[in-house]
C-alpha positions as CSV (number, residue, x, y, z in Angstrom):
1,M,-29.1,-91.0,2.3
2,Q,-27.3,-94.1,2.0
3,I,-28.4,-96.9,-0.5
4,D,-29.4,-99.2,1.5
5,K,-32.0,-96.6,2.9
6,W,-33.3,-95.7,-0.5
7,L,-33.8,-99.3,-1.4
8,K,-35.3,-99.9,1.9
9,K,-37.8,-97.4,0.8
10,D,-38.1,-99.0,-2.3
11,L,-39.2,-102.3,-1.1
12,E,-41.6,-100.5,0.9
13,F,-43.4,-98.3,-1.7
14,I,-42.6,-100.1,-4.8
15,W,-44.1,-102.6,-6.9
16,H,-42.3,-104.1,-9.6
17,P,-42.9,-105.3,-12.7
18,Y,-42.8,-108.9,-14.0
19,T,-41.0,-108.8,-10.5
20,Q,-41.7,-111.9,-8.0
21,M,-41.7,-108.8,-5.1
22,K,-41.0,-111.6,-2.3
23,E,-37.9,-112.5,-3.9
24,A,-36.7,-108.6,-4.2
25,K,-35.8,-108.8,-0.8
26,K,-33.2,-111.1,-1.8
27,F,-32.4,-109.5,-4.8
28,P,-33.0,-106.1,-4.5
29,P,-33.1,-103.7,-7.6
30,I,-30.2,-102.0,-8.7
31,L,-30.6,-97.7,-7.8
32,I,-29.3,-96.2,-10.7
33,E,-28.1,-92.9,-10.6
34,R,-27.1,-91.5,-14.4
35,A,-26.8,-92.9,-17.6
36,E,-24.5,-91.5,-20.8
37,G,-24.4,-93.3,-24.1
38,I,-25.1,-97.3,-23.3
39,K,-24.1,-97.2,-20.4
40,L,-25.7,-97.1,-16.7
41,Y,-24.2,-96.0,-13.7
42,D,-25.0,-96.6,-10.4
43,E,-24.8,-95.4,-6.8
44,Q,-21.8,-96.5,-6.5
45,G,-20.0,-95.4,-9.6
46,N,-20.5,-99.0,-11.0
47,F,-21.4,-99.2,-14.9
48,Y,-23.5,-101.5,-16.8
49,Y,-24.3,-102.0,-20.4
50,D,-27.2,-101.3,-21.0
51,T,-27.8,-104.4,-23.8
52,I,-31.5,-104.7,-23.5
53,S,-32.1,-100.7,-24.4
54,S,-33.9,-100.1,-20.9
55,W,-37.0,-102.5,-22.6
56,W,-35.9,-102.2,-26.0
57,C,-36.9,-98.2,-26.4
58,N,-33.9,-96.9,-26.1
59,V,-32.3,-95.9,-29.6
60,H,-29.8,-93.2,-29.7
61,G,-28.0,-93.9,-25.8
62,H,-29.0,-92.2,-22.9
63,N,-28.4,-88.7,-22.3
64,H,-28.5,-87.5,-26.0
65,P,-28.5,-83.3,-25.9
66,K,-30.3,-82.8,-28.6
67,I,-33.6,-84.7,-27.2
68,K,-32.6,-83.2,-24.3
69,K,-32.7,-79.6,-25.5
70,A,-35.7,-80.5,-27.4
71,I,-37.7,-81.4,-24.3
72,K,-36.8,-78.3,-22.5
73,K,-37.7,-75.9,-25.5
74,Q,-40.8,-77.6,-25.4
75,L,-41.4,-77.4,-22.0
76,N,-40.9,-73.5,-22.2
77,S,-44.4,-73.4,-24.1
78,L,-46.7,-76.0,-23.7
79,E,-46.1,-79.0,-21.8
80,H,-49.5,-80.6,-22.4
81,V,-53.2,-79.9,-23.7
82,L,-56.0,-82.4,-24.2
83,L,-56.5,-83.2,-28.1
84,A,-60.5,-83.6,-28.7
85,G,-60.9,-80.5,-29.4
86,F,-57.4,-78.9,-29.3
87,T,-54.3,-78.9,-31.2
88,H,-50.4,-78.1,-31.4
89,R,-47.4,-77.9,-33.6
90,S,-45.8,-80.8,-31.9
91,A,-48.3,-83.4,-32.7
92,I,-49.1,-81.7,-36.2
93,C,-45.6,-82.2,-37.3
94,L,-44.9,-85.5,-35.7
95,A,-47.7,-86.9,-37.7
96,E,-46.4,-85.3,-40.7
97,R,-43.3,-86.7,-40.5
98,L,-44.6,-90.3,-39.6
99,I,-46.4,-90.7,-42.6
100,S,-43.4,-89.6,-44.8
101,I,-41.3,-92.4,-43.3
102,A,-44.2,-94.9,-43.1
103,P,-45.7,-97.3,-45.7
104,K,-47.1,-95.0,-48.4
105,N,-50.8,-96.2,-47.9
106,L,-51.1,-95.4,-44.2
107,T,-52.0,-91.7,-44.2
108,K,-53.5,-90.8,-40.7
109,V,-52.0,-91.1,-37.1
110,F,-53.9,-91.8,-33.8
111,F,-51.9,-91.0,-30.7
112,S,-51.8,-92.8,-27.4
113,D,-49.8,-93.9,-24.7
114,N,-47.7,-96.9,-25.1
115,G,-47.4,-100.2,-27.2
116,S,-50.4,-101.8,-25.6
117,T,-52.6,-98.9,-26.2
118,A,-51.3,-98.5,-30.0
119,V,-52.3,-102.2,-30.9
120,E,-56.0,-101.9,-28.7
121,I,-56.3,-98.8,-30.8
122,A,-56.0,-100.7,-33.9
123,L,-58.2,-103.6,-32.8
124,K,-61.1,-101.3,-31.9
125,M,-60.7,-99.5,-35.1
126,S,-60.8,-102.9,-37.3
127,F,-63.6,-103.9,-35.5
128,Q,-66.0,-100.4,-35.2
129,Y,-64.8,-100.5,-39.5
130,R,-66.7,-103.2,-40.1
131,K,-69.8,-102.3,-38.0
132,N,-69.7,-99.0,-39.9
133,L,-70.0,-100.7,-43.2
134,G,-72.7,-103.1,-41.5
135,E,-70.0,-106.1,-41.5
136,K,-71.7,-107.6,-38.5
137,K,-69.9,-111.3,-38.5
138,K,-66.5,-110.1,-39.1
139,K,-65.2,-109.6,-35.9
140,K,-62.9,-112.1,-35.1
141,F,-58.5,-111.6,-35.2
142,I,-56.4,-114.3,-36.2
143,S,-52.9,-114.6,-33.9
144,L,-49.8,-116.5,-33.7
145,D,-50.3,-118.8,-30.6
146,R,-46.6,-117.5,-29.4
147,G,-47.2,-114.0,-30.2
148,Y,-47.1,-111.0,-27.6
149,H,-49.0,-107.9,-28.3
150,G,-49.0,-106.4,-24.8
151,D,-51.0,-106.5,-21.2
152,T,-54.4,-104.9,-21.9
153,I,-57.2,-107.3,-22.1
154,G,-57.4,-106.8,-25.8
155,T,-54.0,-106.9,-26.3
156,M,-53.9,-109.8,-24.5
157,S,-57.0,-111.9,-26.4
158,V,-54.7,-111.8,-29.7
159,S,-51.0,-113.0,-27.7
160,G,-50.2,-116.6,-27.0
161,I,-47.8,-116.2,-24.3
162,D,-49.1,-118.3,-21.3
163,L,-47.0,-117.5,-18.9
164,F,-47.5,-113.9,-19.3
165,N,-51.2,-114.1,-19.4
166,K,-53.2,-117.4,-18.9
167,R,-55.0,-116.9,-15.3
168,F,-56.2,-113.9,-17.2
169,S,-58.0,-116.2,-19.9
170,S,-61.6,-116.2,-18.5
171,L,-61.3,-112.5,-19.4
172,F,-60.5,-112.7,-23.4
173,F,-62.6,-112.0,-26.2
174,S,-62.2,-115.5,-28.4
175,S,-59.8,-115.1,-31.3
176,F,-58.1,-117.7,-33.7
177,K,-54.4,-119.1,-32.6
178,I,-52.2,-120.6,-35.4
179,P,-48.9,-122.1,-34.9
180,S,-46.3,-119.4,-35.2
181,P,-43.2,-119.4,-37.8
182,Y,-40.5,-120.9,-35.1
183,C,-37.9,-122.4,-37.5
184,Y,-35.6,-123.7,-34.7
185,R,-38.8,-125.7,-33.8
186,C,-40.3,-125.7,-36.9
187,P,-43.9,-126.6,-36.5
188,V,-44.4,-128.8,-39.4
189,N,-40.9,-130.3,-38.3
190,K,-39.1,-129.4,-41.6
191,S,-35.1,-128.6,-41.1
192,Q,-33.4,-125.5,-40.8
193,G,-32.4,-124.1,-44.0
194,N,-34.4,-126.5,-46.0
195,C,-38.1,-124.0,-45.4
196,L,-40.8,-123.7,-48.0
197,T,-43.1,-121.8,-45.5
198,E,-44.8,-124.7,-45.2
199,C,-46.1,-123.1,-41.8
200,I,-48.4,-120.5,-43.4
201,K,-50.8,-122.7,-44.5
202,P,-52.5,-122.9,-41.1
203,M,-53.5,-119.1,-42.0
204,E,-54.3,-120.0,-45.2
205,S,-56.9,-123.1,-44.3
206,L,-58.2,-120.9,-41.7
207,L,-58.9,-118.0,-44.1
208,K,-60.3,-120.5,-46.6
209,E,-62.9,-121.2,-44.2
210,K,-63.5,-118.5,-41.8
211,A,-63.1,-115.3,-43.9
212,P,-66.2,-114.2,-43.2
213,E,-66.0,-114.0,-39.7
214,I,-62.5,-112.2,-39.5
215,T,-61.5,-109.0,-39.2
216,A,-57.8,-108.7,-39.4
217,I,-54.5,-110.7,-39.1
218,I,-52.4,-109.5,-36.6
219,L,-48.4,-109.9,-36.4
220,E,-45.0,-108.9,-35.3
221,P,-43.1,-108.4,-38.6
222,L,-40.2,-110.9,-38.8
223,L,-39.5,-111.1,-35.4
224,M,-41.4,-112.1,-32.1
225,A,-39.8,-110.8,-29.5
226,A,-41.4,-111.5,-26.0
227,A,-41.8,-114.7,-27.5
228,G,-38.0,-115.5,-27.2
229,M,-36.7,-113.1,-29.7
230,I,-38.1,-115.9,-32.6
231,V,-36.8,-114.3,-36.1
232,Y,-38.4,-115.8,-39.2
233,P,-38.6,-116.0,-43.2
234,Q,-39.2,-112.5,-44.8
235,E,-41.4,-115.2,-47.4
236,Y,-44.0,-115.6,-44.5
237,L,-44.6,-111.9,-43.9
238,K,-45.0,-111.7,-47.8
239,K,-47.5,-114.7,-48.2
240,A,-49.6,-113.6,-44.7
241,A,-49.8,-109.8,-46.6
242,A,-51.2,-111.7,-49.9
243,L,-53.4,-113.7,-47.9
244,A,-54.8,-110.9,-45.6
245,K,-55.7,-108.7,-49.3
246,E,-56.4,-111.8,-51.2
247,Y,-59.4,-112.6,-48.0
248,H,-60.6,-109.0,-47.3
249,V,-58.9,-109.1,-44.0
250,H,-57.0,-106.4,-42.5
251,L,-53.4,-106.4,-41.6
252,I,-51.9,-105.6,-38.7
253,L,-48.5,-105.1,-38.3
254,D,-47.1,-104.3,-34.3
255,E,-43.7,-103.1,-35.3
256,V,-43.7,-101.6,-31.3
257,A,-40.5,-103.3,-30.6
258,T,-39.0,-103.5,-34.4
259,G,-39.9,-99.9,-35.5
260,F,-37.1,-97.1,-35.6
261,G,-34.0,-99.0,-36.7
262,R,-33.5,-102.3,-34.8
263,T,-33.6,-104.6,-37.5
264,G,-31.4,-102.4,-39.6
265,K,-34.3,-100.3,-41.1
266,M,-36.2,-97.8,-40.1
267,F,-39.6,-100.5,-39.8
268,A,-39.1,-104.1,-40.4
269,C,-41.9,-104.3,-42.9
270,E,-39.7,-102.8,-45.2
271,Y,-37.7,-105.7,-45.8
272,V,-40.9,-106.8,-47.6
273,N,-41.1,-105.1,-51.0
274,G,-44.6,-103.2,-51.5
275,I,-46.4,-104.2,-48.4
276,E,-49.3,-102.4,-47.6
277,P,-50.7,-103.0,-44.1
278,D,-53.6,-101.4,-42.6
279,F,-52.5,-100.8,-39.6
280,M,-49.4,-100.3,-38.2
281,C,-48.8,-100.1,-34.2
282,L,-45.5,-97.9,-32.7
283,S,-44.1,-97.2,-29.5
284,K,-41.1,-97.2,-27.6
285,G,-38.4,-96.3,-29.7
286,V,-40.7,-93.7,-31.4
287,T,-39.0,-91.3,-28.4
288,A,-36.0,-93.3,-28.6
289,G,-37.3,-94.0,-25.0
290,Y,-36.7,-90.8,-23.3
291,L,-40.8,-90.2,-22.5
292,P,-43.9,-92.9,-23.4
293,L,-45.6,-92.4,-26.3
294,G,-47.8,-94.8,-28.5
295,I,-48.8,-94.5,-32.2
296,T,-51.4,-96.1,-34.6
297,L,-51.6,-95.6,-38.0
298,T,-53.8,-96.5,-40.9
299,T,-55.3,-95.8,-44.3
300,D,-57.9,-93.3,-45.8
301,K,-60.1,-96.4,-46.4
302,V,-60.5,-96.9,-42.9
303,Y,-60.3,-93.6,-41.6
304,K,-63.2,-92.8,-44.3
305,T,-65.7,-95.2,-42.6
306,F,-65.6,-93.3,-39.2
307,S,-66.2,-89.8,-41.0
308,A,-69.8,-89.2,-41.0
309,D,-72.9,-86.9,-40.1
310,Y,-72.6,-87.2,-36.4
311,Q,-75.9,-88.4,-35.5
312,E,-75.0,-91.6,-37.7
313,N,-72.6,-92.4,-34.3
314,K,-69.6,-93.5,-36.2
315,T,-67.3,-91.6,-34.2
316,F,-64.0,-93.6,-32.8
317,Y,-64.8,-92.9,-29.1
318,H,-61.3,-93.8,-27.4
319,G,-58.6,-91.6,-26.3
320,H,-56.1,-90.9,-23.3
321,T,-55.4,-88.0,-20.8
322,Y,-52.1,-87.9,-22.3
323,T,-52.4,-88.3,-25.8
324,G,-50.0,-86.6,-28.3
325,N,-48.6,-84.8,-25.3
326,P,-46.2,-82.2,-26.7
327,L,-43.1,-83.1,-24.4
328,C,-43.3,-87.0,-26.1
329,C,-44.1,-85.4,-29.6
330,S,-41.2,-83.2,-29.3
331,A,-39.0,-85.9,-27.8
332,A,-40.1,-88.3,-31.0
333,L,-39.2,-85.8,-33.8
334,A,-35.8,-85.0,-32.3
335,S,-35.4,-88.5,-32.3
336,L,-36.4,-88.5,-36.2
337,E,-33.7,-85.5,-36.9
338,I,-31.3,-87.5,-35.0
339,F,-31.8,-90.5,-37.5
340,E,-31.2,-87.6,-40.4
341,E,-28.3,-85.8,-38.7
342,E,-26.3,-88.4,-37.4
343,K,-27.1,-90.8,-40.6
344,T,-28.1,-93.5,-38.2
345,L,-29.2,-96.3,-40.6
346,F,-26.4,-95.8,-42.6
347,K,-23.7,-96.6,-39.8
348,I,-25.4,-99.3,-38.5
349,K,-24.8,-101.2,-41.8
350,D,-21.4,-101.5,-40.6
351,T,-21.9,-102.4,-36.9
352,I,-24.7,-105.0,-38.2
353,P,-22.6,-107.7,-39.9
354,L,-19.6,-107.5,-36.8
355,F,-22.4,-108.5,-34.3
356,H,-23.7,-111.3,-36.4
357,R,-20.2,-112.7,-36.9
358,G,-19.7,-112.2,-33.1
359,L,-22.6,-114.1,-32.6
360,E,-22.0,-117.0,-34.6
361,R,-19.4,-118.0,-32.1
362,F,-21.6,-119.1,-29.4
363,R,-22.9,-121.9,-31.4
364,G,-20.0,-123.9,-30.4
365,L,-21.1,-123.5,-26.7
366,P,-22.7,-127.0,-25.4
367,L,-25.7,-125.1,-23.8
368,V,-26.4,-122.8,-26.9
369,G,-28.8,-124.6,-29.3
370,D,-29.9,-121.8,-31.7
371,V,-28.2,-118.5,-32.6
372,R,-30.8,-116.1,-33.9
373,Q,-29.6,-112.3,-35.6
374,L,-31.8,-109.2,-37.0
375,G,-30.1,-106.2,-37.0
376,L,-28.9,-104.8,-33.6
377,I,-30.7,-107.8,-32.0
378,G,-29.3,-111.2,-31.2
379,A,-30.5,-114.1,-29.4
380,L,-29.1,-117.6,-27.9
381,E,-31.1,-120.1,-26.8
382,L,-30.0,-122.3,-24.5
383,V,-31.0,-126.0,-24.4
384,K,-29.9,-128.8,-21.9
385,D,-29.5,-131.2,-24.8
386,K,-28.7,-130.0,-28.5
387,K,-29.8,-133.0,-30.1
388,T,-33.3,-133.2,-28.9
389,K,-33.8,-129.2,-28.6
390,R,-34.6,-130.0,-24.3
391,G,-34.5,-126.7,-22.9
392,F,-34.3,-125.9,-19.1
393,D,-36.8,-126.6,-16.8
394,F,-38.9,-123.4,-15.5
395,K,-37.7,-124.1,-11.9
396,E,-34.4,-124.4,-12.9
397,R,-34.1,-120.7,-13.2
398,I,-31.2,-120.4,-15.8
399,G,-32.4,-116.9,-16.5
400,L,-31.9,-115.7,-13.2
401,E,-28.1,-117.0,-13.0
402,V,-27.2,-115.4,-16.1
403,Y,-28.6,-112.5,-15.1
404,K,-26.7,-112.5,-11.8
405,R,-23.1,-113.4,-13.8
406,G,-23.8,-110.6,-16.3
407,L,-24.3,-108.3,-13.4
408,K,-20.5,-108.9,-12.5
409,R,-19.3,-108.4,-15.9
410,N,-20.8,-104.8,-16.2
411,L,-24.0,-106.4,-18.5
412,I,-27.7,-106.1,-18.1
413,L,-28.9,-109.4,-19.4
414,R,-32.3,-110.1,-19.1
415,P,-33.1,-113.7,-20.7
416,L,-36.7,-114.4,-21.8
417,G,-36.9,-118.0,-20.2
418,N,-34.0,-120.2,-21.6
419,V,-33.0,-117.6,-24.3
420,V,-30.5,-114.7,-23.7
421,Y,-30.9,-111.8,-25.8
422,L,-28.8,-108.5,-26.7
423,W,-31.0,-105.5,-27.8
424,L,-28.4,-102.9,-28.7
425,P,-28.6,-99.4,-29.1
426,L,-28.0,-98.1,-32.5
427,C,-25.1,-95.7,-30.8
428,T,-23.4,-98.5,-29.7
429,K,-19.4,-98.4,-31.2
430,R,-17.2,-101.3,-32.2
431,N,-14.8,-101.4,-29.0
432,E,-17.9,-101.2,-26.9
433,L,-19.8,-104.5,-28.9
434,E,-16.8,-106.5,-28.9
435,D,-16.6,-106.3,-25.3
436,I,-20.3,-107.0,-24.8
437,L,-19.9,-110.0,-26.9
438,D,-16.5,-111.1,-24.8
439,K,-18.1,-110.8,-21.8
440,T,-21.7,-112.4,-23.1
441,Y,-19.4,-115.5,-24.3
442,Q,-18.1,-115.6,-20.5
443,V,-21.2,-115.7,-19.1
444,I,-22.6,-118.7,-20.9
445,E,-19.2,-120.7,-21.0
446,S,-19.2,-120.4,-17.2
447,L,-22.7,-121.8,-16.8
């Protein structure tokens, strides 16, 4: 079938995410035929660098033989079984493996399907934990006003990105929102490089006043991804963890985007020594992007409040059809083996400095107000006026222009508002990195 016929069928039957479908007729989706490494190939043989890791989940590159082999092997014995009253080796091995690499206080694994569900589970567990202990007043959450934790009703309730969820706000449960540690647009008007993390004070003040009502704080550690790749100081995370412990509230770390090597460490929270979250939420990179899987890790302390005689009704009544799916667990195990066999985290120690140095030259471009980086994640915030930091208006659609110009240079750039970002697979080679940076520079320079 010809390409135009495939695209006609696509537009007839498929409703794409985060897409104004009226415009899809003018800017139809690209029909991808195959992929290899960090490149995607369309029906006509054109390639595109997957610079956003297919929505932040591809870790080791497309078509990795080890992950494909693991999925095929699992498919020959067991494709799916419910995880209520049954179990299987892949889920057991993966749970054990994740516990071995997570913060030491995390000892229990609850499986789900995606990042939103992984976070939703943490919220519900924290809430029910208080109920199980009779702490009926502790039912509110603290979150950041630019945070993003998913698209379910619960996760939107603790998120703060108006464009994504404002129209659904009447459905949300109430939570406490505090200013985000957005260094480029500092909430306490400090200049960059002169930061004493004073932006933590709203959290501290809120806990002093409202701790008896609060069950948990939820944060994306060090990088607020959907907010525009906001990178914030390690000291802020360290202080937030200390405050959670001081005021006896849970600390939920949403590592859905930052987990599995993206920041240069297996988990972003490892940058803060001794941090002990009560919950850690994982997805995206857990299977290296091959199959959907969500993970919520928690502690024995939390787990034991749910373990009781049946008639006490403390069971955690939550589950998903594909919870702990064998194929997904096998893909995740293979990905973790690749980290060891290919020494992935060791290798990227050489790639990361090259990447960061390459990003620094963008500071000289007239439209680039800020350059942010963490591990193999980089962001360029575009502004109309560097002095005032005035950004582009929503209607100006600077992101669409970046996207179209990127495609002409074999790049998939999908900006978050005024923020152009690179979220590179960990297998990116030096020559590929240099080519991506050069082409991205040409795109931004041409605007």
